[in-house]
PAKOLTOR-560100 format. One record per residue (C-alpha): residue in one letter; x, y, z. Coordinates in pm, 1 decimal. Layout:
// PAKOLTOR-560100
PT   residuo          u          v          w
PT         A          X          Y          Z
...
// end
This chain:
// PAKOLTOR-560100
PT   residuo          u          v          w
PT         X    19653.8    11648.8    -3202.3
PT         X    19696.9    11967.3    -3410.0
PT         X    20045.8    12094.7    -3484.8
PT         X    20120.2    12378.6    -3242.7
PT         X    20398.0    12636.4    -3244.4
PT         X    20674.6    12515.6    -3015.6
PT         X    20842.5    12721.5    -2747.0
PT         X    21200.9    12748.1    -2865.7
PT         X    21298.0    12964.1    -2567.3
PT         X    21171.0    12915.7    -2210.3
PT         X    21014.3    13264.0    -2221.1
PT         X    20801.3    13165.2    -2522.5
PT         X    20585.2    12945.4    -2299.2
PT         X    20420.3    13242.1    -2127.0
PT         X    20337.1    13411.6    -2457.4
PT         X    20196.2    13089.3    -2602.1
PT         X    19992.5    13029.9    -2286.0
PT         X    19831.2    13374.8    -2315.0
PT         X    19760.8    13334.8    -2687.6
PT         X    19607.5    12988.7    -2652.0
PT         X    19409.9    13070.7    -2338.5
PT         X    19260.7    13380.9    -2495.1
PT         X    19168.0    13170.2    -2800.9
PT         X    18986.1    12923.5    -2570.7
PT         X    19221.9    12641.3    -2676.1
PT         X    19253.7    12409.4    -2373.0
PT         X    19431.4    12140.8    -2577.9
PT         X    19679.2    12403.3    -2695.8
PT         X    19744.1    12512.8    -2337.9
PT         X    19792.9    12151.0    -2228.6
PT         X    20040.3    12100.2    -2515.9
PT         X    20272.7    12342.2    -2332.8
PT         X    20318.6    12083.6    -2055.1
PT         X    20516.8    11760.5    -2036.7
PT         X    20307.9    11443.8    -2024.3
PT         X    20357.6    11404.7    -1646.6
PT         X    20369.7    11773.7    -1553.6
PT         X    20243.1    11894.0    -1216.3
PT         X    20045.9    12214.3    -1180.2
PT         X    19965.6    12368.8     -841.4
PT         X    19614.0    12471.1     -937.9
PT         X    19338.9    12518.5     -831.0
PT         X    19492.0    12685.2     -522.5
PT         X    19561.1    12432.6     -249.0
PT         X    19552.8    12134.8     -487.7
PT         X    19761.9    11985.4     -765.1
PT         X    19668.2    11878.3    -1114.8
PT         X    19892.6    11603.3    -1249.1
PT         X    19943.3    11506.4    -1611.8
PT         X    19879.8    11674.3    -1946.5
PT         X    19532.1    11522.8    -1985.7
PT         X    19419.4    11641.5    -1640.1
PT         X    19563.6    11985.3    -1718.2
PT         X    19364.7    11992.0    -2043.8
PT         X    19042.3    11904.9    -1859.7
PT         X    19111.7    12173.2    -1598.6
PT         X    19170.3    12436.7    -1867.7
PT         X    18854.9    12334.6    -2053.2
PT         X    18662.7    12418.9    -1735.6
PT         X    18849.1    12746.1    -1678.4
PT         X    18831.4    12860.8    -2041.3
PT         X    18458.3    12781.5    -2063.7
PT         X    18411.6    13109.8    -1872.6
PT         X    18608.9    13299.8    -2141.9
PT         X    18859.4    13470.4    -1911.7
PT         X    19102.1    13716.8    -2069.1
PT         X    19471.6    13688.7    -1989.1
PT         X    19699.0    13990.2    -2035.2
PT         X    20065.2    13936.5    -2120.4
PT         X    20296.4    13971.8    -1821.5
PT         X    20657.8    14078.9    -1859.0
PT         X    20888.6    13792.2    -1762.0
PT         X    21142.9    13812.7    -1485.0
PT         X    21494.2    13700.0    -1582.3
PT         X    21502.2    13329.9    -1668.9
PT         X    21746.8    13104.5    -1483.6
PT         X    21887.3    12825.2    -1701.2
PT         X    22099.1    12528.0    -1598.6
PT         X    22153.6    12290.4    -1888.5
PT         X    21816.7    12155.5    -1998.2
PT         X    21623.2    12295.0    -1698.9
PT         X    21505.3    12653.4    -1656.9
PT         X    21303.5    12855.8    -1408.1
PT         X    21066.9    13113.1    -1553.9
PT         X    20860.7    13362.5    -1357.8
PT         X    20638.4    13666.4    -1396.9
PT         X    20516.5    13923.8    -1147.4
PT         X    20139.8    13914.0    -1206.2
PT         X    19928.5    14224.2    -1221.4
PT         X    19644.1    14051.8    -1034.9
PT         X    19810.3    14054.9     -693.1
PT         X    19869.9    13677.3     -687.2
PT         X    20224.5    13737.2     -556.6
PT         X    20423.5    13557.9     -829.1
PT         X    20404.0    13293.3    -1096.5
PT         X    20684.7    13043.3    -1154.9
PT         X    20745.6    12744.1    -1376.5
PT         X    21020.6    12487.0    -1405.5
PT         X    21061.5    12402.8    -1772.1
PT         X    21267.7    12141.1    -1951.7
PT         X    21430.9    12138.4    -2293.4
PT         X    21297.2    11856.9    -2510.7
PT         X    21501.3    11642.3    -2751.1
PT         X    21395.8    11866.0    -3043.9
PT         X    21524.8    12179.1    -2865.0
PT         X    21180.3    12307.7    -2766.0
PT         X    21074.7    12373.3    -2405.9
PT         X    20777.4    12240.9    -2205.4
PT         X    20653.8    12309.2    -1854.4
PT         X    20735.4    12042.5    -1598.6
PT         X    20620.0    12220.6    -1279.8
PT         X    20381.3    12514.7    -1274.0
PT         X    20302.8    12731.4     -972.1
PT         X    20066.0    12991.1    -1121.6
PT         X    19991.1    13159.6     -788.5
PT         X    20209.0    13223.6     -487.2
PT         X    20000.0    13381.9     -218.5
PT         X    20166.4    13583.2       58.8
PT         X    20209.0    13378.1      375.6
PT         X    19944.2    13423.6      643.3
PT         X    20067.5    13620.4      937.3
// end
């Protein structure tokens, strides 16, 4: 696997995701996740594990979508666990990730909820 820039702050993960996605680098996106990470995507399903996340992003990035940076909401940190979130400009409601500090001090995503849709009324 290529050597990728590591997220040394929880907020770095969003920037690295945008950079790697816009470069079409599915392996680079997957490298932002822990080996057994869980992603709530596609909507209504879950994708489990870094390899499955890589395969999912290969499919998504094959369509060359463009991701714009989103300003992060304040990060909540408790020891080696943090909650990151952004208010998306696409009307998805919110994006949130639980991230964990690794033994080398970098951060990886453990849980990723890229879309919170408003509840049905």
